C-alpha positions in Angstrom: 276.7 153.8 125.1 279.7 155.8 126.1 278.8 155.7 129.8 278.7 151.9 129.7 282.1 151.7 127.9 283.7 154.0 130.5 282.2 152.0 133.4 283.5 148.7 131.9 287.0 150.3 131.5 287.1 151.4 135.2 285.8 148.1 136.6 288.1 146.1 134.4 291.1 148.2 135.3 290.6 148.1 139.1 289.2 144.5 139.3 291.8 143.1 136.9 294.5 144.4 139.2 293.0 142.5 142.1 291.5 145.7 143.6 288.1 143.9 144.0 286.6 146.2 146.6 287.0 149.1 144.3 286.0 147.2 141.2 282.9 145.7 142.6 281.9 149.1 144.1 282.3 150.8 140.7 280.4 148.0 139.1 277.3 148.9 141.1 276.9 151.9 138.7 275.6 149.4 136.1 272.4 149.2 138.1 271.7 152.8 137.3 272.8 152.7 133.6 271.4 149.4 132.4 267.8 148.4 132.0 267.2 144.9 133.2 264.3 142.6 132.3 263.7 141.9 136.0 260.4 143.3 137.5 260.8 144.2 141.2 257.2 145.1 141.9 256.9 146.6 145.4 260.0 144.9 146.7 263.0 146.9 147.9 266.6 146.5 146.8 268.6 144.4 149.3 271.6 146.2 150.9 273.2 143.0 152.2 272.0 143.6 155.8 270.4 140.9 158.0 266.7 140.5 156.9 265.8 137.7 159.3 262.3 136.3 158.7 262.2 137.7 155.1 262.6 136.3 151.6 265.5 137.4 149.4 265.4 137.1 145.6 268.6 136.9 143.7 268.4 137.3 139.9 270.8 136.6 137.1 271.2 139.8 135.1 274.0 138.8 132.7 275.3 135.6 131.1 274.9 132.0 132.2 278.6 131.7 133.1 278.3 134.8 135.2 275.3 133.3 137.0 277.2 130.1 137.8 280.2 132.0 139.0 278.2 134.1 141.5 275.9 131.4 142.8 278.8 130.7 145.2 277.4 133.5 147.3 274.1 131.7 148.0 275.4 130.3 151.3 276.4 133.7 152.9 273.2 135.2 151.5 271.0 132.5 153.0 272.6 133.1 156.4 271.0 136.6 156.3 267.4 135.7 155.5 264.7 133.2 156.1 264.3 132.1 152.5 266.5 132.6 149.4 265.1 132.2 145.9 266.8 132.6 142.5 265.6 133.8 139.2 267.8 132.8 136.3 268.0 131.4 132.7 265.7 128.4 132.2 268.8 126.3 131.3 270.2 126.9 134.8 267.1 126.5 137.0 267.9 122.9 138.0 271.5 123.8 138.7 270.6 126.8 140.8 268.0 124.9 142.8 270.6 122.4 143.9 273.2 124.9 145.1 273.5 124.9 148.9 271.6 127.9 150.4 269.0 128.2 147.5 265.5 127.3 148.6 264.0 127.4 145.1 264.9 128.6 141.6 262.7 129.9 138.8 263.1 130.8 135.1 262.8 134.3 133.8 259.2 133.8 132.6 258.0 131.9 135.6 255.6 133.2 138.2 257.5 134.1 141.3 256.4 133.7 144.9 256.3 136.7 147.2 259.6 138.2 148.2 260.7 141.1 150.3 264.0 142.3 148.9 266.0 141.6 145.8 269.6 141.8 144.5 271.5 140.9 141.3 273.8 137.9 141.7 276.8 139.9 140.6 276.3 142.5 143.3 276.6 140.0 146.2 280.4 140.4 146.8 279.9 144.1 147.3 276.7 143.9 149.3 278.0 141.2 151.6 281.4 142.8 152.1 283.1 139.8 150.5 285.0 141.9 148.1 288.6 140.9 148.5 290.5 138.1 146.8 291.1 136.5 150.1 287.3 136.2 150.5 286.9 134.0 147.5 286.5 130.3 148.3 287.6 128.2 145.3 286.1 125.0 146.6 283.4 123.2 144.6 279.8 124.3 145.4 277.9 122.4 142.7 277.7 118.7 143.4 278.3 115.8 141.0 275.5 114.3 138.9 275.1 110.6 138.4 273.8 108.3 135.7 275.8 109.3 132.6 277.4 106.4 130.8 280.3 107.2 128.4 280.5 103.6 127.4 284.2 103.4 128.3 286.1 101.1 130.7 286.9 102.7 134.1 290.6 102.9 133.2 290.0 105.1 130.2 290.9 108.8 130.4 287.9 110.8 129.1 288.1 114.5 128.3 285.3 117.0 127.4 286.1 119.8 125.0 284.5 123.1 124.2 285.9 125.5 121.7 283.2 128.1 121.2 281.0 130.3 123.3 277.7 132.0 122.7 278.0 133.8 119.3 275.8 136.7 120.7 278.5 137.6 123.3 280.1 140.9 122.4 283.6 139.5 122.4 282.9 136.0 121.2 285.1 136.3 118.1 288.1 136.7 120.4 287.3 134.2 123.1 286.2 131.4 120.8 288.4 129.3 118.5 287.8 126.6 115.8 287.8 122.9 116.5 290.8 122.6 114.1 292.7 124.9 116.5 292.6 122.1 119.1 294.7 119.7 117.0 297.4 119.4 119.7 294.7 118.3 122.1 292.9 116.0 119.6 296.3 114.4 118.9 297.1 113.7 122.6 297.6 109.9 122.9 295.5 107.6 125.1 292.8 110.3 125.5 289.1 109.8 124.6 287.6 113.1 123.6 283.9 114.1 124.0 282.4 117.3 122.7 280.3 119.3 125.1 279.8 121.9 122.4 276.3 123.2 121.7 275.0 125.6 119.1 276.1 126.2 115.5 279.8 125.4 116.2 278.8 121.7 116.7 278.8 121.5 112.9 282.6 121.6 112.9 282.5 118.0 114.2 281.6 117.0 110.7 285.1 117.9 109.4 288.2 115.9 109.6 289.2 117.7 112.8 286.2 116.1 114.5 287.2 112.6 113.6 287.0 110.3 116.6 285.4 112.9 118.9 282.1 111.7 120.4 279.4 114.4 120.2 277.6 114.7 123.6 276.3 118.2 123.1 273.6 117.0 120.7 271.7 115.5 123.6 271.9 118.5 126.0 268.7 120.2 126.8 270.0 122.3 129.7 273.0 122.6 132.0 271.9 119.7 134.2 272.6 117.5 131.2 276.0 119.2 130.8 276.7 118.6 134.5 275.9 114.9 134.2 278.4 114.6 131.4 281.0 116.6 133.3 280.6 114.3 136.3 281.4 111.3 134.1 284.5 112.8 132.5 288.0 113.0 133.9 288.9 116.5 132.8 287.6 119.4 130.7 289.3 121.6 128.2 287.4 124.8 127.3 287.6 128.4 126.2 285.9 131.0 128.4 282.4 129.6 128.4 279.6 128.8 130.9 280.8 125.1 130.7 284.2 126.2 132.1 282.5 127.9 135.0 280.3 124.9 135.6 283.2 122.4 135.5 285.1 124.6 138.0 282.1 125.0 140.3 281.9 121.2 140.3 285.5 120.8 141.2 286.4 119.0 137.9 290.0 119.4 136.7 289.6 122.0 134.0 292.1 123.6 131.5 290.8 127.1 130.7 292.1 128.7 127.5 291.8 132.5 127.5 292.1 135.1 124.8 294.7 137.9 125.1 292.1 140.5 126.2 290.1 138.4 128.6 287.4 139.2 131.2 288.9 141.1 134.2 287.6 138.5 136.7 290.4 136.1 135.5 292.9 138.7 136.8 296.5 138.8 135.6 299.0 136.2 134.5 298.7 133.4 137.1 297.9 129.8 136.0 295.7 129.5 139.0 292.5 131.3 139.7 291.0 132.0 143.2 287.5 131.4 141.8 288.0 127.6 141.2 290.6 125.4 142.8 290.4 122.8 140.1 290.9 125.2 137.1 294.3 125.8 135.4 294.5 128.9 133.2 296.3 129.3 130.0 296.4 132.8 128.4 297.2 134.1 125.0 300.5 136.1 124.7 299.1 138.0 121.7 295.7 138.6 120.2 294.1 135.6 118.4 297.3 133.4 118.9 295.7 130.1 119.9 298.5 127.7 119.0 300.8 128.3 122.0 297.9 128.3 124.4 296.5 125.0 123.0 300.0 123.4 123.0 300.5 124.3 126.7 297.0 122.9 127.5 297.8 119.7 125.6 301.0 119.3 127.6 299.1 119.7 130.9 296.5 117.3 129.7 299.2 114.7 129.0 300.4 115.2 132.6 296.9 114.7 134.0 296.7 111.5 132.0 299.8 110.1 133.7 
């Protein structure tokens, strides 16, 4: 409602300007305004203090990309407790369980072991006092996965592409594009393209724009499958999706194409982001104008190839 819209505006304004301490503090109001599906039982909310000897539960309250982005705070969280468990989307359980600092991970409908205190993943920068840009560590925190064979010689340059996000996202029409919009990338010479796209947008591979692109997304059952594919690829080109977050968290060279009105956590106009050292950011100059963004990403991709 109106309160949520006002909160989002305040958080986006302060956070997008790099005033993270203020933005994350304001963002805590969401916990009073939103009804989450998480059941806390008799546990108390964690305040970020040392709870030595106790179990902390972190839960993913929002999207899959958001969960991946804030799993980076598992290490400092684990330093404050005896055991750290995570509850997240079923598609992310294997990924979360492998993050350093996480002792175990569970899906939303799974029975949970006993825990003492809980916190949403996206509250961790505020609770732990890691709420300045300088506190963000852009190094990889999700390890590579083995065993995915692309069927290419080792000298080939293999690139994964994603052009559309979750259609249920409130701003998906702005952040997603069409496969045909990626023509400058699909025309890049000496590049082997692999689609990591899932969902209904995979159907676009049946058009002429999808000619020559190998469809990997058809075989994905969860983000562990996606991570295996990312490990085998040389680079990723993506709009603002969970795949972009996963690739960045794995340290894979990633070209991120953002809409004109993008999420505040991508900050201003820089081509680098403190969240992921391996990600290069390309932003629209005007609403729905994908062509300049895609051309810049294609030029960068050619540079990576050389």
